[in-house]
C-alpha positions in Angstrom: 0.1 0.1 0.0 1.4 3.5 -0.9 2.0 5.7 2.1 0.5 9.1 1.7 4.2 10.5 1.0 4.3 8.5 -2.1 2.8 8.6 -5.4 2.9 5.7 -8.2 4.3 6.3 -11.2 3.4 4.7 -14.5 5.8 2.2 -14.5 3.9 0.7 -11.0 7.2 2.2 -8.8 6.6 4.4 -5.7 8.6 7.6 -4.9 8.4 9.4 -1.7 8.4 13.2 -2.1 11.7 13.4 0.6 13.5 10.9 -1.1 17.0 11.6 -2.6 20.4 10.1 -2.6 21.8 12.7 -0.2 20.6 15.2 2.4 17.8 17.4 1.0 18.4 21.0 0.0 17.7 23.3 2.9 15.9 26.2 1.0 14.0 26.6 -1.7 15.2 27.0 -5.5 14.6 30.8 -5.6 17.0 31.0 -2.9 19.8 29.2 -4.1 19.3 31.0 -7.4 19.4 34.6 -5.1 22.5 33.1 -3.6 24.2 32.2 -7.0 23.4 35.4 -8.2 25.5 36.5 -5.4 28.4 34.3 -5.3 29.0 33.3 -8.9 29.6 36.8 -9.8 32.4 37.1 -6.8 33.8 33.8 -7.8 34.2 34.8 -11.4 36.4 38.2 -10.0 38.4 35.6 -7.8 39.1 33.8 -11.0 39.8 37.0 -13.0 42.0 38.1 -10.2 44.1 35.1 -10.1 45.0 35.1 -13.7 45.9 38.9 -14.1 48.1 38.9 -10.9 49.7 35.6 -11.3 53.3 36.0 -11.2 54.9 33.1 -12.9 57.5 32.6 -9.9 59.2 34.6 -7.5 61.8 37.2 -9.1 65.2 36.0 -9.5 68.3 37.9 -7.1 71.5 37.5 -6.1 72.4 35.9 -2.9 73.4 38.4 0.0 74.8 35.7 1.9 72.8 37.3 5.1 70.1 35.6 7.0 67.9 33.4 4.9 69.1 34.7 1.8 72.0 31.8 2.2 72.8 29.3 -0.4 72.4 25.7 2.2 73.1 22.4 1.9 72.8 19.0 4.3 75.4 18.0 6.3 75.8 15.3 9.2 78.2 15.2 12.7 80.4 12.7 12.2 82.8 13.4 15.3 82.4 15.1 18.6 85.9 16.1 20.9 85.9 17.9 24.0 88.9 20.6 23.9 90.1 23.6 26.2 88.4 26.8 24.8 91.8 28.4 25.4 93.0 26.1 22.7 90.3 26.7 20.0 89.6 30.5 20.9 92.9 31.9 21.0 92.4 34.4 18.3 89.3 36.1 20.3 89.4 38.8 22.1 90.2 37.8 25.9 87.7 38.3 28.5 87.3 41.7 30.4 88.4 42.2 34.4 84.5 43.1 34.7 82.6 39.7 35.6 79.7 41.9 36.8 78.9 43.1 33.2 77.2 40.2 31.1 79.6 40.6 28.4 82.8 39.8 31.1 81.1 36.8 32.5 80.3 35.1 29.0 83.8 35.8 27.9 85.1 34.4 30.7 83.1 31.2 30.3 84.2 30.8 26.7 87.9 31.0 27.4 87.8 28.7 30.8 85.4 26.0 29.8 85.5 23.0 27.7 84.4 23.6 24.5 83.3 21.1 21.7 85.0 20.5 18.6 82.4 18.8 15.6 83.6 17.6 12.5 81.0 17.9 10.0 80.7 16.3 6.5 78.6 18.0 3.8 75.9 15.9 2.6 74.8 17.7 -0.6 76.0 20.1 -3.2 79.1 19.7 -5.3 81.2 19.5 -2.4 79.5 16.1 -1.1 81.7 14.6 1.4 84.0 17.3 2.6 84.5 17.9 6.1 85.0 20.9 8.4 85.4 22.1 11.9 82.6 23.7 14.1 83.4 25.0 17.4 80.5 24.7 20.2 81.1 27.1 23.3 79.9 25.7 26.3 77.3 28.2 27.1 76.0 27.7 23.4 72.3 27.1 23.5 72.6 23.8 20.5 74.8 21.3 21.3 75.6 18.5 18.8 75.9 14.9 19.0 77.3 12.0 16.7 75.0 11.1 13.4 73.0 14.2 14.1 71.6 16.2 10.5 72.0 19.6 10.3 72.1 22.4 7.9 74.9 24.1 6.4 75.4 27.5 4.7 77.8 27.8 1.9 79.6 31.0 1.4 81.4 30.5 -2.2 83.3 33.6 -1.8 85.0 33.1 1.6 88.4 31.4 2.2 87.8 28.0 1.2 88.5 27.2 5.5 85.6 29.2 6.3 82.8 28.6 3.0 80.9 26.3 5.2 79.2 26.6 9.1 76.9 25.2 10.7 73.6 26.9 10.9 70.7 25.1 12.5 69.5 21.6 13.0 68.0 19.3 10.5 64.2 18.8 12.0 63.0 16.8 8.7 62.3 13.6 10.4 60.6 14.7 13.2 58.6 17.4 11.4 57.6 15.0 9.2 56.7 12.1 11.8 54.2 15.0 13.1 52.7 16.3 10.4 52.1 12.2 9.7 50.7 11.8 13.2 48.2 15.1 12.5 47.1 13.9 9.4 46.3 10.2 10.7 44.4 11.7 13.4 42.4 14.1 11.1 41.2 11.1 9.1 40.5 8.7 11.9 38.0 11.1 13.5 36.9 13.1 10.8 36.8 10.5 8.0 35.7 11.8 4.5 35.5 15.2 5.9 39.2 14.8 7.7 40.6 14.0 4.1 38.7 17.0 2.5 40.0 19.2 5.4 43.6 17.7 4.7 43.4 18.4 0.4 41.9 22.1 1.6 44.9 22.4 3.5 47.5 21.4 0.7 45.7 23.6 -1.5 45.4 26.7 0.5 49.3 26.0 1.1 50.0 26.1 -2.6 47.8 29.3 -3.2 50.0 30.9 -0.5 53.4 30.0 -2.2 52.7 29.7 -5.8 50.4 32.8 -5.7 50.5 35.3 -2.9 54.0 34.9 -2.1 55.8 35.1 -5.5 52.9 37.8 -6.3 54.1 40.1 -3.6 57.7 39.4 -4.8 57.0 40.4 -8.4 55.8 44.1 -6.8 51.9 43.7 -6.9 49.7 45.3 -4.5 50.2 43.2 -1.3 46.4 44.3 -0.5 44.6 43.4 -3.7 46.9 40.1 -3.9 45.7 38.8 -0.1 42.6 39.7 -0.6 42.5 37.8 -3.7 44.4 34.9 -2.3 42.4 34.7 0.9 39.1 34.9 -1.3 40.4 31.8 -3.1 41.3 29.8 -0.5 38.1 30.8 1.5 36.0 29.5 -1.6 37.8 26.1 -2.3 38.4 25.2 1.6 34.7 25.9 2.7 32.9 23.8 -0.3 35.4 21.6 -0.5 35.1 20.5 3.5 31.3 21.5 4.1 29.7 20.7 0.3 28.0 23.0 -2.4 25.3 23.9 -0.3 23.4 27.2 0.3 24.7 26.6 4.1 28.2 27.2 3.1 27.1 30.0 0.7 25.8 31.7 3.5 29.1 31.1 5.6 30.9 32.1 2.4 29.2 35.4 2.3 29.5 36.1 6.2 33.4 35.2 5.6 33.5 37.9 3.0 32.0 40.7 4.7 34.3 40.3 7.9 37.5 40.3 5.7 36.0 43.5 4.0 35.6 45.1 7.5 38.9 43.6 8.7 40.7 45.1 5.2 39.4 48.4 6.2 40.0 48.4 10.0 43.6 47.8 9.2 44.1 50.0 6.5 43.0 52.8 8.9 44.6 51.9 11.8 47.6 51.0 10.6 48.3 54.4 8.3 46.7 56.1 11.9 49.6 54.7 13.8 52.7 54.6 11.5 53.3 51.3 11.1 56.2 50.7 8.5 55.9 46.6 8.7 59.7 46.9 9.0 60.6 46.1 12.8 62.9 43.2 12.3 66.2 42.1 10.7 63.9 39.6 8.0 61.9 42.7 7.2 64.9 44.6 6.8 66.2 42.3 4.6 63.1 42.0 2.2 62.9 45.6 2.1 66.5 45.7 0.9 66.2 42.9 -1.5 63.1 44.5 -2.7 62.7 48.2 -2.1 59.3 48.5 -4.1 57.5 46.2 -1.9 55.0 48.2 0.5 55.7 47.1 3.7 52.9 48.5 5.7 50.8 47.0 2.6 52.8 43.8 3.6 51.4 44.1 7.3 48.0 44.6 6.1 47.8 41.7 4.3 49.0 39.3 7.2 46.6 40.6 9.1 43.6 39.5 6.4 45.2 36.1 5.5 45.7 35.5 9.7 42.4 36.3 10.3 40.7 34.0 7.4 41.2 30.8 9.3 39.5 31.7 12.4 37.1 33.5 10.5 36.0 30.1 8.6 35.6 28.5 12.0 33.3 31.0 13.1 30.9 31.7 10.1 30.3 27.5 9.5 29.8 27.3 13.0 26.9 30.0 13.0 25.0 28.7 10.1 25.1 25.5 11.4 23.6 26.6 14.5 20.8 28.6 12.8 20.0 25.4 10.7 20.0 22.8 13.1 17.6 25.0 15.3 15.5 25.7 12.6 15.3 21.8 12.1 14.5 21.4 15.4 11.7 24.0 15.4 10.3 24.7 12.1 8.0 27.1 13.4 11.0 29.5 14.3 10.9 32.9 12.5 14.0 34.8 11.7 14.4 37.0 15.1 13.5 33.8 17.4 16.1 32.0 15.3 18.6 35.1 15.4 18.3 35.5 19.3 18.8 31.6 20.0 21.7 31.2 17.9 23.4 34.5 19.0 23.3 33.3 22.5 25.8 30.4 21.0 27.9 33.0 19.2 28.2 35.0 22.5 30.2 32.2 24.0 32.0 31.3 20.7 33.2 35.0 20.5 34.3 35.1 24.5 36.5 31.8 23.6 38.0 33.2 20.5 39.3 36.4 21.6 40.9 35.1 24.5 42.3 32.6 22.0 43.8 34.9 20.1 45.2 37.3 22.8 47.0 33.9 24.2 48.2 32.9 20.9 49.8 36.5 20.7 51.6 36.3 24.3 52.6 33.1 24.0 54.8 33.4 21.0 55.7 36.9 22.0 57.0 35.1 25.2 60.5 36.3 24.3 59.8 39.5 23.7 57.6 40.3 26.5 60.5 39.0 29.1 62.6 41.4 27.6 60.4 44.1 28.2 59.9 42.9 31.6 63.5 42.2 32.4 64.1 46.0 31.2 61.2 47.1 33.8 59.6 49.4 31.0 55.8 50.6 31.5 52.9 49.1 30.0 52.7 52.4 28.0 56.2 52.1 26.4 55.9 48.6 25.9 52.8 48.9 23.9 53.9 52.1 22.3 57.1 50.5 20.2 56.1 49.4 17.2 57.4 46.0 17.4 54.5 44.8 20.0 52.0 48.0 18.3 52.2 45.8 15.2 50.7 42.8 16.8 48.4 44.6 19.1 46.9 46.1 15.9 46.8 43.0 14.3 45.2 40.9 17.2 42.3 43.6 17.7 41.6 44.5 13.9 41.5 40.4 13.6 39.3 40.1 16.8 36.9 42.6 16.0 36.6 41.4 12.4 35.8 37.8 14.3 33.5 39.8 16.7 31.2 41.3 13.9 31.2 37.5 11.4 29.2 36.7 14.6 26.0 38.5 14.1 26.8 39.3 10.5 26.3 35.6 9.8 24.2 34.6 11.9 21.5 36.9 10.7 22.1 36.1 7.5 21.8 32.9 7.8 18.3 33.4 9.7 16.9 35.4 7.0 17.9 33.0 4.4 16.7 29.7 6.2 13.3 31.7 7.1 12.8 33.3 3.3 12.2 29.5 1.7 8.9 29.1 -0.2 7.4 26.0 0.5 7.0 23.8 -2.9 9.7 25.8 -4.9 12.4 23.4 -4.2 12.7 21.1 -7.0 13.8 18.7 -5.0 11.3 18.9 -1.8 13.9 20.1 0.6 13.5 20.6 4.1 10.5 22.6 4.1 7.2 20.9 4.4 5.3 19.6 1.4 1.9 19.0 1.0 0.2 15.6 1.0 -0.5 14.3 -2.3 -3.7 12.4 -0.7 -5.2 15.4 0.4 -6.6 18.8 -1.7 -5.0 21.9 -1.3 -6.2 23.9 1.8 -7.5 20.2 3.4 -6.0 20.4 7.5 -3.0 18.3 7.6 -3.1 14.8 8.7 -2.5 13.2 12.5 1.0 11.7 13.1 -0.8 8.6 13.5 -2.3 8.4 10.0 1.1 8.5 8.8 3.1 5.2 8.9 6.3 5.5 11.1 8.4 3.1 8.7 9.8 3.0 5.4 7.0 1.1 3.0 8.4 -2.2 1.8 10.8 -2.0 -1.1 12.0 1.7 -0.7 15.0 2.4 1.9 14.4 2.6 5.6 13.4 6.4 5.8 16.0 7.3 3.2 18.1 10.3 4.1 15.8 10.4 7.5 15.6 7.4 8.4 14.4 6.7 11.5 12.3 9.9 11.8 8.7 10.2 11.7 6.9 12.6 9.7 4.0 15.3 10.3 0.9 16.5 8.8 1.3 14.1 5.7 4.7 15.4 4.5 5.6 18.2 6.8 8.9 18.6 8.3 10.5 15.2 10.1 10.8 15.3 13.7 13.2 12.8 15.9 10.5 10.4 17.4 
């Protein structure tokens, strides 16, 4: 017997109004067209921006041999010897008589302690197999051991005995193992969603390394490059992880509006506070190699890109909250949906803002420790450009995050409440009139609708284990 939810076709098969191969569309066909009319031009503009600004690789330059701009090779420690520091530091300046000063105490330890003489073998490049000696002071933060991998810098213009020097430890293996554990954990817990998130992460790094960084080095405006690149990452990551749905589209719109607000506020306050973006050796080296780069624009680009990851989390969460509330109570209007969802959003705001502040404090702990040692006042610390940059970065990003909650919640409440029953091609989640009752007839009681799917059809389709109300109305949990 055909249930009130089904209608026979000419071939004798029964088809339910709600039967589909996946979750039903949450909004009507009309609203999907409206959302597409907004997002398709935006996506087209992003693609055009990528094509026009595509750099084709970073520009070549002559290496300076300073900082990261050095030619490096792989090496390995093959021998360790304990030697008297006086024997290997004979050419150094002798310790000062004033041991109360930090320089005097350090010089005295360097002269009187036991040093390590490490023999390092070059493992890559044209000089593979060549060995050199690296002397390590007793108070050096990095000590070596046999068979340890190291990164060595090569200076071709230096005397032969000074061409190679150890600059860092080779951390490839532990970093690769940690990345593997991370990927495994994401896939085991997230399953297909986790796998898609990892794919989106790889694509995000590809956009960053192949487009954003080379385009800025080529001289393109950092702000425009950051907006185009961040928009591309946002579209790819959200739709890849959460599907091509109206719910995801609302999250994209909320993220876009918040990014525009962050860009506007960042531009205003970076200019007002006279932040140059050139505060340390690395930014100074970049400015020296590529003086045409707008360093303050680079700072603003960093603010936008750094805020994107947390914005995605907030906007997706808020749209999901609104959709779930609507599904739990189909009678809720947009105002009731907004009030209920914003209460959850306030908890999210509190945790996210605290996270951002603590993340900055943790990253800048050595710098803050230096200011504490110098007994500088809070005002003096905040007024220094190095700290002021991070304060502006954190506060501007936090304002964008706070604004994204009400903006995205309002958009989601309006979209999910503005559905037109019966206009969705797939039936959607909105109430559908029973095929067995005339238009305007009163809805059937729950007892009139079988709680199980008829023989020959999937057990409840995508709504397995759910009862229906009103002969085709929205399903509720039993």
